[in-house]
ROGUMAR-91260 format. One line per 8 residues: number of its first residue (from 1); their letters; for each residue x, y, z of N, C-alpha, C, O. Coordinates in steps of 0.02 Angstrom, whole numbers, plus 50000, padded with zeros to 5 digits. Layout:
BEGIN
NUM	a	X Y Z X Y Z X Y Z X Y Z; ...
This chain:
BEGIN
1	mknwegta	58270 56504 54449 58200 56505 54429 58172 56435 54432 58205 56387 54414; 58111 56429 54455 58076 56365 54452 58036 56363 54387 58012 56414 54364; 58031 56303 54359 57989 56297 54300 57916 56304 54320 57900 56305 54380; 57871 56309 54272 57800 56321 54289 57769 56263 54327 57719 56272 54361; 57800 56203 54323 57774 56146 54360 57803 56144 54431 57780 56104 54473; 57852 56185 54444 57882 56187 54510 57927 56128 54525 57940 56114 54583; 57950 56094 54473 57989 56033 54484 58064 56042 54475 58103 56000 54498; 58085 56096 54443 58156 56106 54431 58177 56176 54451 58140 56224 54440
9	lnwyceeh	58235 56181 54480 58262 56246 54499 58327 56255 54460 58374 56216 54467; 58330 56308 54420 58389 56322 54379 58411 56393 54389 58372 56437 54407; 58474 56404 54377 58504 56471 54381 58519 56495 54310 58542 56456 54268; 58507 56559 54297 58519 56587 54231 58553 56654 54237 58541 56692 54284; 58596 56669 54189 58624 56736 54185 58569 56782 54159 58518 56758 54133; 58578 56846 54164 58527 56894 54143 58507 56885 54070 58448 56889 54053; 58556 56873 54028 58543 56865 53957 58499 56805 53943 58452 56809 53903; 58513 56749 53974 58475 56688 53962 58410 56684 54001 58365 56645 53985
17	lkvywlrr	58405 56725 54052 58343 56727 54091 58284 56749 54048 58229 56722 54053; 58296 56799 54005 58243 56823 53961 58220 56768 53913 58160 56761 53901; 58266 56731 53886 58250 56675 53840 58211 56622 53879 58161 56596 53854; 58235 56605 53939 58201 56555 53979 58130 56577 53995 58082 56538 53989; 58122 56640 54015 58056 56665 54033 58006 56661 53975 57948 56642 53985; 58029 56677 53915 57986 56672 53856 57966 56600 53843 57907 56586 53829; 58013 56554 53848 57998 56483 53837 57951 56457 53891 57904 56419 53877; 57963 56477 53953 57921 56455 54009 57849 56476 53997 57803 56436 54004
25	ntkleafi	57840 56539 53979 57772 56565 53968 57739 56531 53908 57679 56519 53909; 57778 56517 53856 57751 56482 53797 57727 56413 53816 57672 56392 53796; 57767 56376 53855 57747 56309 53877 57686 56311 53922 57641 56269 53917; 57684 56360 53966 57626 56367 54011 57563 56382 53972 57511 56352 53984; 57567 56429 53925 57508 56445 53884 57485 56385 53843 57425 56374 53836; 57532 56346 53817 57513 56286 53780 57478 56236 53825 57428 56205 53805; 57502 56228 53886 57471 56183 53935 57399 56206 53950 57353 56165 53952; 57391 56271 53961 57324 56297 53976 57277 56289 53917 57220 56267 53925
33	qlnrdiek	57300 56306 53857 57259 56300 53797 57238 56227 53785 57181 56213 53769; 57286 56182 53793 57272 56111 53781 57219 56084 53829 57179 56041 53810; 57218 56110 53889 57174 56083 53940 57113 56126 53955 57079 56116 54005; 57099 56174 53912 57038 56214 53921 56975 56171 53916 56926 56183 53951; 56977 56122 53873 56921 56076 53864 56915 56031 53926 56963 55998 53946; 56857 56032 53957 56847 55994 54019 56858 55919 54009 56880 55885 54056; 56845 55894 53950 56856 55822 53937 56931 55806 53938 56950 55754 53964; 56971 55849 53912 57044 55838 53914 57070 55845 53985 57117 55810 54004
41	rktlserh	57040 55891 54023 57062 55900 54093 57050 55839 54134 57085 55828 54183; 57001 55798 54116 56986 55737 54154 57044 55688 54152 57049 55644 54195; 57088 55694 54103 57145 55648 54097 57207 55672 54134 57257 55637 54138; 57204 55733 54163 57261 55760 54199 57271 55724 54266 57223 55702 54298; 57333 55720 54286 57348 55694 54353 57323 55746 54403 57309 55803 54385; 57318 55727 54465 57294 55773 54516 57341 55833 54522 57318 55890 54531; 57405 55820 54517 57455 55874 54521 57447 55924 54464 57449 55984 54475; 57439 55898 54403 57432 55943 54345 57365 55979 54346 57360 56036 54323
49	lklyklyt	57314 55947 54373 57249 55981 54379 57254 56039 54428 57226 56093 54416; 57290 56030 54483 57301 56084 54530 57339 56141 54498 57323 56200 54508; 57390 56124 54458 57428 56175 54423 57383 56213 54373 57388 56274 54369; 57341 56177 54337 57295 56209 54290 57250 56259 54326 57242 56316 54305; 57222 56237 54382 57177 56281 54420 57215 56341 54448 57189 56397 54447; 57276 56330 54472 57316 56385 54498 57329 56438 54446 57318 56498 54458; 57351 56418 54387 57369 56466 54335 57308 56498 54302 57311 56555 54280; 57253 56462 54297 57194 56493 54266 57159 56540 54314 57130 56589 54292
57	eeks	57161 56526 54378 57131 56571 54427 57172 56635 54434 57144 56688 54445; 57239 56630 54427 57281 56689 54432 57268 56737 54375 57275 56797 54382; 57249 56710 54318 57239 56752 54258 57169 56781 54255 57157 56827 54215; 57123 56757 54294 57055 56783 54290 57043 56840 54336 56988 56868 54338
């Protein structure tokens, strides 16, 4: 599985995959919530801004 930033590739057994998936989604949701404010988004790197746009467009 790749993390939500696409920077790490890890292998998980079925049991730990569920735990990883929950943590991944929690971190992603926190990232989206933190950067909903346009002023906070201005401080994001170009890479993180692209990630924000990717994940928010997928959910709409």
